[in-house]
C-alpha positions as protocol buffer text, in pm:
chain_id: "A"
residue {
  index: 1
  type: MET
  ca { x: 876 y: 7012 z: -821 }
}
residue {
  index: 2
  type: PRO
  ca { x: 1043 y: 7283 z: -609 }
}
residue {
  index: 3
  type: LEU
  ca { x: 1111 y: 7252 z: -239 }
}
residue {
  index: 4
  type: ARG
  ca { x: 818 y: 7322 z: -8 }
}
residue {
  index: 5
  type: ARG
  ca { x: 757 y: 7371 z: 363 }
}
residue {
  index: 6
  type: LYS
  ca { x: 826 y: 7055 z: 564 }
}
residue {
  index: 7
  type: ASP
  ca { x: 1060 y: 6907 z: 300 }
}
residue {
  index: 8
  type: ALA
  ca { x: 1368 y: 6730 z: 431 }
}
residue {
  index: 9
  type: ILE
  ca { x: 1701 y: 6751 z: 251 }
}
residue {
  index: 10
  type: ILE
  ca { x: 2052 y: 6633 z: 328 }
}
residue {
  index: 11
  type: ILE
  ca { x: 2311 y: 6898 z: 248 }
}
residue {
  index: 12
  type: PRO
  ca { x: 2676 y: 6790 z: 214 }
}
residue {
  index: 13
  type: GLY
  ca { x: 2951 y: 6991 z: 378 }
}
residue {
  index: 14
  type: THR
  ca { x: 2741 y: 7115 z: 669 }
}
residue {
  index: 15
  type: GLY
  ca { x: 2920 y: 6930 z: 950 }
}
residue {
  index: 16
  type: GLY
  ca { x: 3059 y: 7233 z: 1129 }
}
residue {
  index: 17
  type: PRO
  ca { x: 3419 y: 7321 z: 1214 }
}
residue {
  index: 18
  type: PHE
  ca { x: 3524 y: 6980 z: 1348 }
}
residue {
  index: 19
  type: ARG
  ca { x: 3373 y: 6759 z: 1076 }
}
residue {
  index: 20
  type: PRO
  ca { x: 3298 y: 6991 z: 783 }
}
residue {
  index: 21
  type: ALA
  ca { x: 3249 y: 6714 z: 525 }
}
residue {
  index: 22
  type: VAL
  ca { x: 2966 y: 6546 z: 716 }
}
residue {
  index: 23
  type: PRO
  ca { x: 2624 y: 6604 z: 557 }
}
residue {
  index: 24
  type: HIS
  ca { x: 2332 y: 6706 z: 779 }
}
residue {
  index: 25
  type: LEU
  ca { x: 1956 y: 6684 z: 758 }
}
residue {
  index: 26
  type: HIS
  ca { x: 1772 y: 7015 z: 714 }
}
residue {
  index: 27
  type: PHE
  ca { x: 1400 y: 7088 z: 719 }
}
residue {
  index: 28
  type: VAL
  ca { x: 1251 y: 7359 z: 496 }
}
residue {
  index: 29
  type: LEU
  ca { x: 1046 y: 7589 z: 721 }
}
residue {
  index: 30
  type: THR
  ca { x: 909 y: 7837 z: 469 }
}
residue {
  index: 31
  type: GLU
  ca { x: 792 y: 7867 z: 113 }
}
residue {
  index: 32
  type: CYS
  ca { x: 1007 y: 8091 z: -107 }
}
residue {
  index: 33
  type: ASP
  ca { x: 1007 y: 8457 z: -13 }
}
residue {
  index: 34
  type: ALA
  ca { x: 1006 y: 8739 z: -268 }
}
residue {
  index: 35
  type: SER
  ca { x: 1382 y: 8695 z: -319 }
}
residue {
  index: 36
  type: GLY
  ca { x: 1349 y: 8319 z: -381 }
}
residue {
  index: 37
  type: LYS
  ca { x: 1494 y: 8209 z: -48 }
}
residue {
  index: 38
  type: VAL
  ca { x: 1374 y: 7950 z: 201 }
}
residue {
  index: 39
  type: LEU
  ca { x: 1453 y: 7920 z: 571 }
}
residue {
  index: 40
  type: LEU
  ca { x: 1625 y: 7594 z: 670 }
}
residue {
  index: 41
  type: ALA
  ca { x: 1640 y: 7427 z: 1011 }
}
residue {
  index: 42
  type: PRO
  ca { x: 1948 y: 7205 z: 1049 }
}
residue {
  index: 43
  type: VAL
  ca { x: 1952 y: 6890 z: 1262 }
}
residue {
  index: 44
  type: GLY
  ca { x: 2252 y: 6784 z: 1470 }
}
residue {
  index: 45
  type: SER
  ca { x: 2352 y: 6529 z: 1730 }
}
residue {
  index: 46
  type: CYS
  ca { x: 2239 y: 6585 z: 2085 }
}
residue {
  index: 47
  type: LYS
  ca { x: 2540 y: 6624 z: 2313 }
}
residue {
  index: 48
  type: GLY
  ca { x: 2590 y: 6703 z: 2683 }
}
residue {
  index: 49
  type: ASN
  ca { x: 2475 y: 7063 z: 2710 }
}
residue {
  index: 50
  type: SER
  ca { x: 2290 y: 7093 z: 2378 }
}
residue {
  index: 51
  type: ASP
  ca { x: 1984 y: 7311 z: 2337 }
}
residue {
  index: 52
  type: ARG
  ca { x: 1705 y: 7061 z: 2409 }
}
residue {
  index: 53
  type: SER
  ca { x: 1420 y: 7284 z: 2288 }
}
residue {
  index: 54
  type: CYS
  ca { x: 1340 y: 7028 z: 2017 }
}
residue {
  index: 55
  type: VAL
  ca { x: 1479 y: 6680 z: 2073 }
}
residue {
  index: 56
  type: LEU
  ca { x: 1424 y: 6435 z: 1789 }
}
residue {
  index: 57
  type: ALA
  ca { x: 1409 y: 6058 z: 1826 }
}
residue {
  index: 58
  type: GLU
  ca { x: 1444 y: 5781 z: 1568 }
}
residue {
  index: 59
  type: LEU
  ca { x: 1067 y: 5762 z: 1525 }
}
residue {
  index: 60
  type: ASP
  ca { x: 1040 y: 6132 z: 1430 }
}
residue {
  index: 61
  type: HIS
  ca { x: 1202 y: 6089 z: 1085 }
}
residue {
  index: 62
  type: SER
  ca { x: 1355 y: 5798 z: 894 }
}
residue {
  index: 63
  type: PHE
  ca { x: 1697 y: 5967 z: 862 }
}
residue {
  index: 64
  type: ILE
  ca { x: 1742 y: 6011 z: 1238 }
}
residue {
  index: 65
  type: ARG
  ca { x: 1942 y: 5724 z: 1391 }
}
residue {
  index: 66
  type: HIS
  ca { x: 2007 y: 5861 z: 1741 }
}
residue {
  index: 67
  type: GLU
  ca { x: 1889 y: 6139 z: 1968 }
}
residue {
  index: 68
  type: SER
  ca { x: 1920 y: 6462 z: 1772 }
}
residue {
  index: 69
  type: ILE
  ca { x: 1823 y: 6826 z: 1804 }
}
residue {
  index: 70
  type: ILE
  ca { x: 1718 y: 7118 z: 1587 }
}
residue {
  index: 71
  type: LEU
  ca { x: 2011 y: 7363 z: 1578 }
}
residue {
  index: 72
  type: TYR
  ca { x: 1816 y: 7687 z: 1619 }
}
residue {
  index: 73
  type: ALA
  ca { x: 2131 y: 7901 z: 1629 }
}
residue {
  index: 74
  type: TYR
  ca { x: 2224 y: 7777 z: 1280 }
}
residue {
  index: 75
  type: PHE
  ca { x: 1904 y: 7848 z: 1086 }
}
residue {
  index: 76
  type: CYS
  ca { x: 2000 y: 7967 z: 740 }
}
residue {
  index: 77
  type: LEU
  ca { x: 1849 y: 8125 z: 432 }
}
residue {
  index: 78
  type: LYS
  ca { x: 1926 y: 7954 z: 102 }
}
residue {
  index: 79
  type: VAL
  ca { x: 1817 y: 8023 z: -253 }
}
residue {
  index: 80
  type: GLU
  ca { x: 1552 y: 7761 z: -325 }
}
residue {
  index: 81
  type: GLY
  ca { x: 1636 y: 7745 z: -696 }
}
residue {
  index: 82
  type: ARG
  ca { x: 1996 y: 7649 z: -624 }
}
residue {
  index: 83
  type: LEU
  ca { x: 1891 y: 7389 z: -368 }
}
residue {
  index: 84
  type: TRP
  ca { x: 1639 y: 7240 z: -612 }
}
residue {
  index: 85
  type: ALA
  ca { x: 1902 y: 7232 z: -890 }
}
residue {
  index: 86
  type: ASP
  ca { x: 2133 y: 7040 z: -652 }
}
residue {
  index: 87
  type: VAL
  ca { x: 1849 y: 6799 z: -569 }
}
residue {
  index: 88
  type: LYS
  ca { x: 1794 y: 6735 z: -942 }
}
residue {
  index: 89
  type: ARG
  ca { x: 2171 y: 6684 z: -992 }
}
residue {
  index: 90
  type: GLY
  ca { x: 2184 y: 6444 z: -697 }
}
residue {
  index: 91
  type: THR
  ca { x: 2423 y: 6661 z: -493 }
}
residue {
  index: 92
  type: ILE
  ca { x: 2154 y: 6711 z: -229 }
}
residue {
  index: 93
  type: ALA
  ca { x: 1930 y: 6422 z: -128 }
}
residue {
  index: 94
  type: GLN
  ca { x: 1561 y: 6484 z: -75 }
}
residue {
  index: 95
  type: LEU
  ca { x: 1388 y: 6263 z: 181 }
}
residue {
  index: 96
  type: GLU
  ca { x: 1028 y: 6230 z: 292 }
}
residue {
  index: 97
  type: PRO
  ca { x: 896 y: 6554 z: 442 }
}
residue {
  index: 98
  type: ALA
  ca { x: 845 y: 6617 z: 812 }
}
residue {
  index: 99
  type: SER
  ca { x: 513 y: 6497 z: 946 }
}
residue {
  index: 100
  type: ASP
  ca { x: 266 y: 6756 z: 1069 }
}
residue {
  index: 101
  type: VAL
  ca { x: 350 y: 6653 z: 1427 }
}
residue {
  index: 102
  type: LEU
  ca { x: 726 y: 6690 z: 1371 }
}
residue {
  index: 103
  type: PHE
  ca { x: 685 y: 7023 z: 1195 }
}
residue {
  index: 104
  type: ALA
  ca { x: 474 y: 7156 z: 1485 }
}
residue {
  index: 105
  type: LYS
  ca { x: 739 y: 7030 z: 1727 }
}
residue {
  index: 106
  type: ILE
  ca { x: 1013 y: 7219 z: 1538 }
}
residue {
  index: 107
  type: LEU
  ca { x: 808 y: 7542 z: 1541 }
}
residue {
  index: 108
  type: ALA
  ca { x: 727 y: 7499 z: 1912 }
}
residue {
  index: 109
  type: GLY
  ca { x: 1098 y: 7464 z: 1989 }
}
residue {
  index: 110
  type: LEU
  ca { x: 1167 y: 7777 z: 1786 }
}
residue {
  index: 111
  type: ARG
  ca { x: 941 y: 7971 z: 2021 }
}
residue {
  index: 112
  type: VAL
  ca { x: 1127 y: 7864 z: 2337 }
}
residue {
  index: 113
  type: SER
  ca { x: 1490 y: 7814 z: 2234 }
}
residue {
  index: 114
  type: GLN
  ca { x: 1727 y: 8073 z: 2374 }
}
residue {
  index: 115
  type: PHE
  ca { x: 1936 y: 8022 z: 2060 }
}
residue {
  index: 116
  type: SER
  ca { x: 1662 y: 8110 z: 1809 }
}
residue {
  index: 117
  type: LEU
  ca { x: 1720 y: 8421 z: 1607 }
}
residue {
  index: 118
  type: PRO
  ca { x: 1474 y: 8681 z: 1738 }
}
residue {
  index: 119
  type: GLY
  ca { x: 1346 y: 8735 z: 1385 }
}
residue {
  index: 120
  type: CYS
  ca { x: 1246 y: 8371 z: 1355 }
}
residue {
  index: 121
  type: ARG
  ca { x: 1038 y: 8389 z: 1673 }
}
residue {
  index: 122
  type: TRP
  ca { x: 874 y: 8707 z: 1549 }
}
residue {
  index: 123
  type: MET
  ca { x: 782 y: 8546 z: 1218 }
}
residue {
  index: 124
  type: ILE
  ca { x: 579 y: 8264 z: 1371 }
}
residue {
  index: 125
  type: ARG
  ca { x: 382 y: 8500 z: 1599 }
}
residue {
  index: 126
  type: ARG
  ca { x: 262 y: 8726 z: 1318 }
}
residue {
  index: 127
  type: PRO
  ca { x: 9 y: 8662 z: 1043 }
}
residue {
  index: 128
  type: VAL
  ca { x: 157 y: 8566 z: 709 }
}
residue {
  index: 129
  type: CYS
  ca { x: 181 y: 8848 z: 457 }
}
residue {
  index: 130
  type: ASP
  ca { x: 162 y: 8800 z: 84 }
}
residue {
  index: 131
  type: SER
  ca { x: 511 y: 8862 z: -56 }
}
residue {
  index: 132
  type: THR
  ca { x: 354 y: 9028 z: -361 }
}
residue {
  index: 133
  type: ASP
  ca { x: 185 y: 9287 z: -138 }
}
residue {
  index: 134
  type: HIS
  ca { x: 476 y: 9523 z: -99 }
}
residue {
  index: 135
  type: THR
  ca { x: 300 y: 9738 z: 161 }
}
residue {
  index: 136
  type: ALA
  ca { x: 236 y: 9438 z: 389 }
}
residue {
  index: 137
  type: ALA
  ca { x: 576 y: 9292 z: 310 }
}
residue {
  index: 138
  type: THR
  ca { x: 742 y: 9620 z: 403 }
}
residue {
  index: 139
  type: THR
  ca { x: 534 y: 9653 z: 718 }
}
residue {
  index: 140
  type: HIS
  ca { x: 605 y: 9298 z: 833 }
}
residue {
  index: 141
  type: ALA
  ca { x: 962 y: 9266 z: 707 }
}
residue {
  index: 142
  type: LEU
  ca { x: 1223 y: 9192 z: 968 }
}
residue {
  index: 143
  type: MET
  ca { x: 1594 y: 9237 z: 919 }
}
residue {
  index: 144
  type: ALA
  ca { x: 1807 y: 8987 z: 1110 }
}
residue {
  index: 145
  type: THR
  ca { x: 2172 y: 9074 z: 1147 }
}
residue {
  index: 146
  type: ARG
  ca { x: 2415 y: 8791 z: 1083 }
}
residue {
  index: 147
  type: SER
  ca { x: 2790 y: 8799 z: 1038 }
}
residue {
  index: 148
  type: ALA
  ca { x: 2741 y: 8823 z: 661 }
}
residue {
  index: 149
  type: GLY
  ca { x: 2520 y: 9130 z: 697 }
}
residue {
  index: 150
  type: ALA
  ca { x: 2148 y: 9195 z: 717 }
}
residue {
  index: 151
  type: VAL
  ca { x: 1913 y: 8955 z: 540 }
}
residue {
  index: 152
  type: GLN
  ca { x: 1535 y: 8961 z: 514 }
}
residue {
  index: 153
  type: LEU
  ca { x: 1386 y: 8646 z: 666 }
}
residue {
  index: 154
  type: PRO
  ca { x: 1083 y: 8484 z: 503 }
}
residue {
  index: 155
  type: ARG
  ca { x: 754 y: 8450 z: 692 }
}
residue {
  index: 156
  type: ILE
  ca { x: 655 y: 8117 z: 849 }
}
residue {
  index: 157
  type: ALA
  ca { x: 291 y: 8018 z: 804 }
}
residue {
  index: 158
  type: MET
  ca { x: 148 y: 7817 z: 1090 }
}
């Protein structure tokens, strides 16, 4: 069964520049877009001057062991098929999905975080378009510029 909105996965090698080997929890925020990609929200430890737009506690998800945050500046697009293949191989661990309350909390933080990509905020304020309707998809498409170039972000259904 492919990855769906609210799914939680642990991706190895996502620990950042100081601890690159450390795996981190990610939540899937969207269904696949027309190019087969999903938008992921990474979780990290809450430190001194962290973005506290969405603080997670131990009770929010079974993987969380201490105060953590959603890292809005590090949202990423990944090919769902590759992620799912890694889940089947056991390279990526799949955990229980986010609860409805947790998922709403993540989306609410996305709206207020100063570190959210503008395109992500735009996506949750607009109605969802059918990715097979190329007119609507073209009208509602948003290009977000990242260091790797421009990528089309998938729509988030509320």
